[in-house]
C-alpha positions as CSV (number, residue, x, y, z in Angstrom):
1,M,-0.3,2.6,1.1
2,G,-1.6,6.1,1.1
3,N,-0.5,9.7,0.8
4,D,2.7,10.1,2.8
5,D,1.5,13.4,4.3
6,A,-1.3,11.7,6.2
7,G,-0.3,8.4,7.6
8,K,2.8,9.3,9.8
9,G,3.0,10.7,13.3
10,G,4.0,14.3,13.5
11,A,2.7,15.1,10.0
12,A,1.6,18.7,9.4
13,R,-2.1,19.3,10.2
14,S,-4.5,20.3,7.5
15,G,-8.0,21.5,7.9
16,R,-9.2,19.3,5.0
17,F,-8.7,15.7,4.1
18,D,-9.9,13.8,1.0
19,V,-10.2,10.1,1.7
20,C,-11.0,7.6,-1.1
21,N,-10.5,4.2,-2.7
22,G,-7.7,4.4,-5.2
23,D,-9.8,2.9,-8.0
24,A,-11.5,4.8,-10.8
25,D,-14.7,5.4,-8.9
26,G,-13.0,6.8,-5.8
27,L,-10.5,9.0,-7.6
28,C,-13.0,10.4,-10.1
29,A,-15.5,11.2,-7.3
30,V,-12.9,13.3,-5.5
31,V,-11.7,14.9,-8.8
32,Q,-15.3,16.1,-9.3
33,W,-15.7,17.5,-5.8
34,R,-12.4,19.4,-5.9
35,L,-13.2,20.9,-9.3
36,H,-16.4,22.1,-7.6
37,E,-14.8,23.2,-4.4
38,P,-11.0,23.7,-4.8
39,A,-9.0,23.3,-1.6
40,D,-5.6,22.4,-0.5
41,A,-6.7,19.1,1.0
42,V,-4.5,16.2,2.2
43,L,-5.2,13.1,0.1
44,V,-5.5,9.7,1.9
45,T,-5.9,6.9,-0.5
46,G,-4.4,3.4,-1.3
47,L,-4.8,0.3,-3.4
48,K,-8.1,-1.3,-4.1
49,R,-8.2,-3.5,-1.0
50,E,-6.9,-0.8,1.4
51,I,-10.3,0.0,2.8
52,A,-9.8,1.0,6.4
53,L,-8.4,4.4,5.5
54,L,-10.3,6.7,7.9
55,E,-8.1,5.5,10.8
56,R,-5.2,7.2,9.0
57,V,-6.8,10.6,9.1
58,P,-5.3,12.9,11.9
59,A,-8.2,15.3,11.8
60,G,-9.3,17.3,14.8
61,A,-12.1,19.7,15.9
62,G,-13.2,22.0,13.1
63,D,-11.5,20.0,10.3
64,E,-13.4,18.7,7.3
65,V,-13.2,15.2,5.8
66,L,-14.5,14.2,2.4
67,V,-14.9,10.4,2.0
68,C,-15.6,8.8,-1.4
69,D,-16.1,5.1,-2.3
70,L,-15.1,3.5,1.1
71,S,-17.2,1.0,2.9
72,M,-18.8,2.8,5.8
73,E,-19.2,-0.5,7.6
74,R,-15.5,-1.2,7.4
75,N,-14.7,2.3,8.6
76,R,-17.4,2.8,11.2
77,A,-15.3,2.9,14.3
78,A,-12.9,5.4,12.8
79,L,-15.8,7.5,11.5
80,L,-17.4,7.6,14.9
81,A,-14.0,8.6,16.4
82,L,-13.7,11.5,14.0
83,L,-17.2,12.7,14.7
84,A,-16.5,12.5,18.4
85,R,-13.5,14.8,17.9
86,G,-15.6,17.5,16.3
87,V,-14.7,16.7,12.7
88,R,-17.3,17.4,10.0
89,V,-17.6,14.5,7.5
90,R,-19.2,14.4,4.1
91,Y,-19.6,10.8,2.9
92,F,-20.4,9.5,-0.6
93,D,-20.6,5.7,-1.1
94,H,-22.5,2.8,-2.6
95,H,-21.2,-0.2,-0.6
96,A,-23.4,-2.3,1.7
97,V,-23.9,-0.9,5.2
98,A,-26.2,-2.1,7.9
99,E,-26.8,1.4,9.5
100,V,-25.7,4.9,8.8
101,P,-24.8,6.7,12.1
102,S,-26.9,9.6,13.1
103,H,-24.8,12.7,13.8
104,P,-25.2,16.4,13.1
105,A,-21.7,16.6,11.7
106,L,-22.2,13.7,9.2
107,E,-23.6,14.5,5.8
108,A,-24.1,11.0,4.2
109,H,-25.0,10.3,0.6
110,I,-25.4,6.5,0.5
111,E,-27.2,4.6,-2.2
112,L,-26.8,0.8,-2.5
113,G,-28.5,-0.1,-5.8
114,S,-26.7,-1.9,-8.6
115,G,-27.1,1.1,-11.0
116,V,-25.0,3.6,-9.1
117,C,-21.4,4.2,-8.1
118,T,-19.9,6.9,-6.0
119,S,-18.9,9.0,-9.0
120,V,-22.5,9.0,-10.1
121,L,-23.7,10.1,-6.6
122,V,-21.3,13.0,-6.6
123,D,-22.4,13.9,-10.1
124,R,-26.0,14.0,-9.0
125,H,-25.1,16.2,-6.0
126,L,-23.2,18.6,-8.3
127,G,-25.9,18.7,-10.9
128,G,-23.8,17.2,-13.6
129,R,-21.2,20.0,-13.7
130,F,-18.3,17.6,-14.3
131,R,-20.2,14.7,-15.8
132,A,-17.4,13.5,-18.0
133,W,-15.5,12.5,-14.9
134,A,-18.5,10.6,-13.7
135,V,-18.6,8.8,-17.0
136,V,-14.9,7.7,-16.4
137,G,-15.8,6.5,-12.9
138,A,-18.8,4.5,-14.1
139,Y,-16.9,2.9,-16.9
140,G,-14.2,2.0,-14.4
141,D,-16.8,0.4,-12.0
142,N,-18.0,-1.7,-14.9
143,L,-21.3,0.2,-15.1
144,R,-21.2,0.5,-18.9
145,G,-24.9,1.1,-19.4
146,V,-24.9,3.9,-16.8
147,A,-21.7,5.4,-18.4
148,E,-23.3,5.3,-21.8
149,R,-26.4,7.1,-20.7
150,L,-24.4,9.8,-18.9
151,A,-22.1,10.2,-22.0
152,A,-25.2,10.6,-24.2
153,Q,-26.5,13.3,-22.0
154,I,-23.4,15.5,-22.5
155,G,-23.2,14.7,-26.3
156,L,-20.0,12.6,-26.3
157,H,-19.2,11.0,-29.7
158,P,-18.5,7.2,-29.9
159,R,-14.7,7.8,-30.2
160,E,-14.8,10.1,-27.1
161,R,-16.8,7.4,-25.2
162,E,-14.2,4.8,-26.1
163,L,-11.4,7.0,-24.8
164,L,-13.2,7.6,-21.5
165,R,-13.9,3.9,-21.2
166,M,-10.3,3.1,-21.8
167,L,-9.3,5.7,-19.1
168,G,-11.8,4.4,-16.6
169,E,-10.8,0.8,-17.0
170,A,-7.1,1.7,-16.9
171,I,-7.5,3.7,-13.6
172,N,-9.5,0.9,-12.1
173,Y,-6.9,-1.8,-13.1
174,N,-4.1,0.4,-11.7
175,A,-5.6,0.1,-8.2
176,Y,-5.1,-3.7,-7.9
177,G,-2.0,-5.1,-6.3
178,D,-0.5,-6.2,-3.0
179,D,1.7,-3.1,-2.8
180,A,3.1,-0.2,-4.8
181,H,5.6,-2.5,-6.6
182,D,2.7,-4.3,-8.4
183,V,1.1,-1.2,-10.0
184,H,2.3,1.1,-12.7
185,I,1.8,4.3,-10.6
186,A,0.5,4.7,-7.0
187,P,-3.0,6.1,-6.8
188,S,-1.7,8.9,-4.6
189,R,0.6,9.9,-7.4
190,L,-2.0,9.4,-10.1
191,Y,-4.7,11.6,-8.5
192,P,-2.8,15.0,-8.8
193,L,-2.3,14.3,-12.5
194,L,-6.1,13.6,-13.0
195,A,-7.0,16.7,-10.9
196,R,-5.3,19.1,-13.3
197,Y,-8.0,18.6,-15.9
198,R,-11.6,19.7,-16.0
199,D,-12.0,17.5,-19.1
200,P,-10.7,13.9,-18.9
201,L,-10.3,13.8,-22.6
202,Q,-7.6,16.3,-22.3
203,F,-5.9,14.1,-19.7
204,V,-5.9,11.2,-22.2
205,E,-4.5,13.5,-24.8
206,R,-1.7,15.1,-22.8
207,E,-0.7,12.6,-20.1
208,P,1.1,9.5,-21.4
209,V,0.4,7.5,-18.2
210,A,-3.1,6.6,-19.4
211,L,-1.9,4.7,-22.5
212,E,1.0,3.2,-20.5
213,I,-1.5,1.7,-17.9
214,D,-3.8,0.6,-20.7
215,A,-1.0,-1.3,-22.5
216,L,0.0,-3.1,-19.3
217,R,-3.7,-4.0,-18.6
218,R,-4.1,-5.5,-22.1
219,T,-1.0,-7.6,-21.7
220,D,-2.2,-8.9,-18.3
221,L,-5.7,-9.5,-19.6
222,A,-4.3,-11.6,-22.5
223,R,-2.5,-13.8,-20.0
224,A,-5.6,-14.2,-17.8
225,M,-7.8,-15.1,-20.8
226,G,-5.7,-18.1,-21.3
227,Q,-6.7,-19.6,-18.0
228,V,-9.4,-22.3,-17.7
229,P,-12.1,-22.2,-15.0
230,W,-11.5,-24.1,-11.8
231,W,-15.3,-24.7,-11.7
232,E,-17.9,-24.0,-14.3
233,G,-21.7,-24.4,-14.3
234,A,-24.7,-23.2,-16.3
235,A,-25.0,-20.0,-14.2
236,G,-21.4,-19.1,-13.7
237,A,-17.7,-19.9,-13.4
238,V,-14.9,-19.7,-10.9
239,Y,-11.3,-19.1,-11.8
240,L,-8.2,-19.7,-9.6
241,L,-5.1,-17.7,-10.6
242,P,-1.5,-18.2,-9.3
243,D,0.2,-15.6,-7.1
244,A,2.1,-13.4,-9.5
245,P,2.4,-9.6,-10.2
246,W,0.2,-10.0,-13.3
247,S,-2.6,-11.8,-11.5
248,R,-2.5,-9.3,-8.6
249,R,-3.0,-6.5,-11.1
250,V,-5.6,-8.1,-13.4
251,I,-7.9,-9.9,-11.0
252,G,-10.6,-7.1,-11.0
253,S,-10.3,-6.3,-14.7
254,F,-10.5,-10.0,-15.6
255,A,-13.7,-10.4,-13.5
256,N,-15.2,-7.3,-15.2
257,E,-14.3,-8.6,-18.7
258,L,-15.9,-12.0,-17.9
259,A,-19.0,-10.3,-16.7
260,V,-19.4,-8.2,-19.8
261,A,-18.7,-11.1,-22.1
262,H,-21.3,-13.3,-20.4
263,P,-23.9,-11.0,-18.9
264,R,-26.3,-13.7,-17.8
265,R,-23.6,-15.5,-15.7
266,A,-21.9,-14.8,-12.4
267,H,-18.1,-14.9,-12.1
268,A,-15.6,-15.3,-9.3
269,V,-11.8,-14.8,-9.8
270,A,-9.6,-16.0,-7.0
271,R,-5.8,-15.8,-6.6
272,R,-3.4,-17.3,-4.2
273,T,-1.4,-15.0,-1.9
274,A,2.0,-15.4,-0.4
275,D,0.6,-16.5,3.0
276,G,-1.5,-19.2,1.5
277,A,-4.9,-17.5,1.7
278,L,-7.0,-16.4,-1.3
279,V,-8.2,-13.1,-2.6
280,V,-11.5,-13.3,-4.4
281,S,-13.3,-10.9,-6.8
282,V,-17.0,-11.6,-7.4
283,R,-19.3,-10.3,-10.1
284,A,-23.0,-10.9,-10.1
285,P,-24.6,-11.3,-13.6
286,I,-25.0,-8.0,-15.3
287,D,-28.5,-9.1,-16.2
288,A,-29.3,-10.0,-12.6
289,P,-27.2,-7.5,-10.5
290,G,-27.6,-8.5,-6.9
291,G,-26.2,-10.9,-4.3
292,A,-22.5,-10.2,-4.6
293,S,-22.2,-8.4,-1.3
294,D,-24.3,-10.9,0.6
295,L,-22.1,-13.8,-0.7
296,C,-18.8,-12.1,0.1
297,R,-19.9,-11.0,3.6
298,R,-20.6,-14.7,4.4
299,F,-16.9,-15.3,4.0
300,G,-15.5,-12.2,5.7
301,G,-15.6,-9.9,2.6
302,A,-17.7,-6.9,1.6
303,G,-19.0,-5.2,-1.5
304,R,-22.1,-4.0,-3.2
305,A,-25.1,-5.5,-5.1
306,S,-23.2,-6.3,-8.3
307,A,-19.6,-6.8,-7.2
308,G,-17.7,-7.8,-4.1
309,G,-14.5,-9.1,-2.8
310,I,-12.9,-11.2,-0.1
311,D,-9.4,-10.3,1.1
312,G,-8.3,-13.4,3.0
313,L,-10.3,-16.5,2.3
314,P,-8.6,-19.5,4.0
315,E,-7.7,-22.1,1.4
316,D,-9.6,-24.8,3.3
317,R,-12.8,-22.7,2.8
318,F,-12.4,-22.3,-0.9
319,E,-14.6,-25.3,-1.8
320,A,-17.3,-24.1,0.6
321,F,-17.1,-20.7,-1.2
322,V,-17.5,-22.3,-4.6
323,H,-20.5,-24.3,-3.4
324,A,-22.1,-21.1,-2.0
325,F,-21.3,-19.3,-5.2
326,A,-22.9,-22.0,-7.3
327,T,-26.1,-22.0,-5.3
328,T,-26.5,-18.2,-5.0
329,A,-29.8,-16.8,-6.2
330,W,-28.5,-13.8,-8.1
331,G,-30.6,-10.7,-8.7
332,E,-31.8,-7.8,-6.5
333,R,-35.1,-9.5,-5.6
334,A,-33.2,-12.3,-4.0
335,S,-30.7,-10.0,-2.4
336,A,-30.7,-7.8,0.7
337,D,-28.1,-5.5,-0.9
338,S,-30.4,-2.7,-1.7
339,P,-32.2,-1.1,1.2
340,P,-33.6,2.4,0.9
341,S,-31.0,5.0,0.0
342,T,-29.8,7.7,2.5
343,G,-29.2,11.2,1.3
344,G,-28.5,14.5,3.0
345,R,-27.4,15.1,6.6
346,A,-27.7,12.2,9.0
347,R,-29.0,13.3,12.4
């Protein structure tokens, strides 16, 4: 799913495109940028696991594309095609990538450490001008310590921080599902509501959708918390959920809640899909944030140091995944997830 204006043949051309993951980090990153540089850009977004979004962008020579919170590795071919057509691309991301292409039309801001998310990268680039939105993005990405530090820097009170945490977690939860029928509101419809406000606290106050999503999230989480682990060891636990609308929505939020409740342990939450495969969300221990991306990539997935996912794990490989999960050495020293960061224009 994505913005209807961008994914169909014959759509009207625009000189600017904003492409992002439909979760809290992606949406809040774009909100910050468009508050900084207003433009009538076409939004291309989707649900959490709709990652190959650049191939939907019909940009041509002289057009500009902003990309936020999308794996460059998963979009590499489409990125190179855009650059070859004369498109200028500004790219902010924190997911694992083997190599950033060198091209004069690519401005890449890539950092892979466990203590950053895309909203934080945009916040740094803009000098903290819209930092409250970066706080929302960090909370949504389960970087609570980072979010708290940013919130303290702009003098947010405890109640204000709690509201922004609720908002970030709600936006993030709303990105999970197999299709638009699973979620409360499509990310492409949520974004323009968010983008009306320089202050996310005003969004919470004036737009009922935030509390509506939060109520649904809490209901789904209560159901998930009643599940028992499929496997559990001293260093972590693996859960296997049935295929149902509630499990499709809550898988990421459930994994985040488990990580916060048990910061020294790793967690994986899997759910069955209609075709018999499994979708998996992985969280490294908060106290040893590293290794999630490496583990997921071994099974056809992707991610970052502290969190990752697998979209289509064959059921007959589930036990092999659990064994690999149980024997993973968590932490950045044991992980290859965090090579040196890349900032500025790639040449």
